[in-house]
C-alpha positions in Angstrom: -77.6 288.1 86.4 -78.2 285.2 88.9 -81.0 287.1 90.5 -82.5 287.8 87.2 -82.1 284.0 86.3 -84.3 283.1 89.4 -86.9 285.9 88.6 -87.4 284.5 84.9 -87.7 280.9 86.3 -90.4 281.9 88.7 -92.2 283.1 85.5 -91.9 279.6 83.9 -88.8 280.8 81.6 -85.7 278.2 81.9 -82.3 279.9 82.1 -78.7 279.0 82.0 -75.8 281.4 82.8 -72.3 281.2 81.5 -69.9 281.8 84.5 -66.3 283.0 84.3 -65.9 283.3 87.9 -66.8 280.2 89.6 -66.8 281.5 93.3 -69.0 284.4 92.2 -71.7 281.8 90.9 -71.2 279.8 94.0 -72.1 282.8 96.0 -74.9 284.2 93.9 -76.4 280.8 93.0 -78.1 281.1 89.8 -80.4 278.4 88.9 -78.1 276.9 86.1 -74.7 277.9 85.3 -71.8 276.6 83.2 -68.4 277.5 84.5 -65.8 278.0 81.8 -62.1 278.2 82.4 -61.5 281.1 80.0 -60.2 284.5 80.5 -62.7 287.5 81.1 -64.2 288.9 77.9 -64.0 285.5 76.4 -67.1 283.5 77.7 -67.4 281.2 74.6 -63.8 280.5 74.1 -61.3 282.0 71.6 -62.2 284.2 68.8 -62.5 283.0 65.1 -63.1 279.4 66.2 -66.8 278.7 65.7 -66.7 275.0 66.3 -65.3 275.1 69.8 -67.7 277.9 70.6 -70.7 275.7 69.4 -69.5 273.1 71.8 -69.6 275.8 74.6 -73.2 276.8 73.6 -74.3 273.6 73.4 -72.9 272.4 76.7 -74.9 275.3 78.3 -78.1 274.6 76.4 -78.1 271.1 77.4 -78.2 272.0 81.1 -81.5 273.4 80.5 -82.7 269.8 80.3 -81.6 269.4 84.1 -84.4 270.0 86.7 -82.4 268.7 89.8 -81.8 272.3 91.3 -82.5 274.7 92.7 -78.8 275.5 91.9 -76.9 273.7 89.4 -73.3 274.7 88.5 -71.4 272.5 85.9 -67.8 272.9 84.9 -66.7 272.9 81.1 -63.9 270.3 80.7 -61.8 272.0 78.3 -59.3 275.0 78.3 -59.4 277.8 75.7 -57.0 276.0 72.9 -55.6 279.6 72.4 -54.4 280.0 76.0 -51.4 278.1 74.9 -48.6 280.2 73.2 -47.9 279.9 69.4 -44.3 279.4 68.6 -44.7 280.4 65.2 -45.8 284.0 66.2 -43.5 286.8 65.6 -44.6 290.3 66.7 -44.2 293.2 64.2 -40.7 294.7 64.4 -40.8 298.1 66.1 -37.6 300.0 66.6 -36.9 301.2 70.1 -37.0 305.0 70.6 -34.3 306.5 73.0 -35.5 309.3 75.2 -35.8 310.9 78.8 -39.1 309.2 79.6 -40.9 312.4 79.7 -44.6 312.7 78.6 -43.4 314.8 75.3 -40.8 311.9 74.6 -43.6 309.1 74.9 -46.0 311.4 73.0 -43.4 311.4 70.2 -42.6 308.0 70.2 -46.4 307.0 70.1 -46.8 309.3 67.1 -44.0 307.7 65.1 -44.8 304.1 65.9 -48.5 304.1 65.0 -47.9 304.3 61.3 -45.4 301.6 61.5 -48.4 299.0 61.9 -50.6 300.4 59.1 -49.5 297.5 56.8 -50.1 294.8 59.3 -53.5 296.2 60.4 -54.6 296.7 56.7 -53.8 293.0 56.1 -55.7 291.8 59.2 -58.5 293.9 58.4 -58.7 292.5 54.7 -58.5 289.3 56.0 -61.1 289.2 58.6 -63.3 291.8 57.0 -63.8 293.6 60.3 -62.2 295.5 62.9 -63.0 296.7 66.7 -61.6 300.0 66.0 -64.2 302.9 66.0 -65.2 303.8 69.4 -63.3 307.2 69.3 -64.7 308.0 65.7 -60.9 309.3 65.2 -58.4 308.3 62.8 -55.3 306.5 64.1 -53.0 309.4 63.6 -55.5 311.5 65.3 -55.5 309.2 68.3 -51.8 309.3 68.5 -52.1 313.1 68.6 -54.8 313.3 71.1 -53.4 310.8 73.5 -50.1 312.5 73.0 -51.6 315.9 74.1 -52.6 314.2 77.1 -49.1 312.8 77.9 -47.6 316.3 77.2 -49.6 318.6 79.8 -53.1 319.7 80.6 -56.2 317.7 79.2 -57.0 319.2 75.7 -60.4 319.8 74.4 -62.3 317.0 73.0 -62.0 316.6 69.0 -65.6 315.3 69.1 -68.9 317.0 69.8 -71.0 315.7 72.3 -68.2 313.7 73.8 -66.2 314.9 77.0 -62.5 315.2 76.5 -62.0 312.4 79.2 -64.8 309.9 77.5 -63.0 310.6 74.1 -59.7 309.5 75.8 -61.0 306.4 77.2 -62.6 305.4 73.8 -59.3 306.4 71.9 -57.3 304.3 74.3 -59.5 301.3 73.3 -59.0 302.0 69.7 -55.3 302.2 70.3 -55.3 298.8 72.0 -57.4 297.1 69.3 -55.5 298.7 66.3 -52.2 297.2 68.0 -53.5 293.8 69.0 -55.2 293.2 65.5 -52.3 294.4 63.9 -49.9 292.2 65.9 -52.0 288.9 65.5 -50.9 288.4 61.7 -51.4 285.1 60.2 -50.5 283.0 63.2 -52.5 282.3 66.4 -50.7 283.9 69.2 -52.4 283.6 72.6 -53.8 286.5 74.4 -51.0 286.5 76.8 -48.4 286.6 73.9 -50.3 289.7 72.5 -50.7 291.3 76.0 -47.0 290.9 76.9 -46.2 292.5 73.7 -48.3 295.3 73.9 -47.9 296.2 77.5 -44.2 295.3 77.5 -42.6 296.5 74.1 -44.8 299.2 72.4 -45.3 302.7 73.0 -49.1 302.5 73.0 -48.7 300.2 75.9 -46.3 302.6 77.8 -48.5 305.5 77.1 -51.6 303.9 78.4 -49.8 302.8 81.6 -48.4 306.5 81.7 -52.1 307.8 81.7 -53.2 305.2 84.4 -50.5 306.6 86.6 -51.6 310.2 85.9 -55.0 309.3 86.7 -54.3 307.7 90.0 -52.2 310.7 91.3 -54.9 313.4 90.2 -56.9 315.0 92.7 -59.8 315.1 90.3 -61.9 312.1 91.4 -63.5 311.5 87.9 -60.1 311.5 86.2 -58.8 309.2 89.0 -61.8 306.7 88.6 -61.7 306.6 84.8 -57.9 306.5 84.3 -57.1 304.4 87.2 -59.9 301.8 86.4 -60.8 301.5 82.8 -57.3 302.0 80.9 -55.2 299.0 81.9 -56.9 295.6 82.3 -56.8 294.5 86.1 -55.0 291.1 85.2 -52.3 293.4 83.6 -52.0 295.8 86.6 -51.6 292.9 89.0 -49.0 291.5 86.7 -47.0 294.9 86.7 -47.5 295.0 90.6 
């Protein structure tokens, strides 16, 4: 994007980039960049906070008035207000399931757990009138069965025409994460760290996705290793797990 910015500027079009990784911007030297201290995936700050997001956008647009380049990098002054934990937030209560830790046991736990969040997710969707679920094209029970089949043995056939089994699994995992995080948000405003800790540490969904990543990394199939190893668990969470 930094190189594209210079190309557009040479054509007489002023540009400004939003930077989430300051050292990267310092190395690539865009014409103008506003560095924001937010987590990856949130270049304008917290979701459902249009006033804060407008401040970020206006700060970036005001940089178009600057002509003291060729490289200008400025820092947005405020942290994401949602980065602070919400003491009022409580995650949905989920029962623990005893088992031997096998793929079959984890698959059964996941299929039993998904319906327990239906009411919470229905309420969230009714309140926000949207959802991020839909990449896989599968219902949540079908996602539970499909992910479970991967956990139990050989990769199953894809339930969707035109989608490979591995691509369907990647999309199913994304839908699964969205379902849990939306259901867990409730009426409070938990930080992404609160939601992430709950998903990855306390749910069958988190355990299942981590198990699939481990399976991919141990596979001799390079495609399986690349997709399951790199696209299932966020890098920041991988680092936290050691």
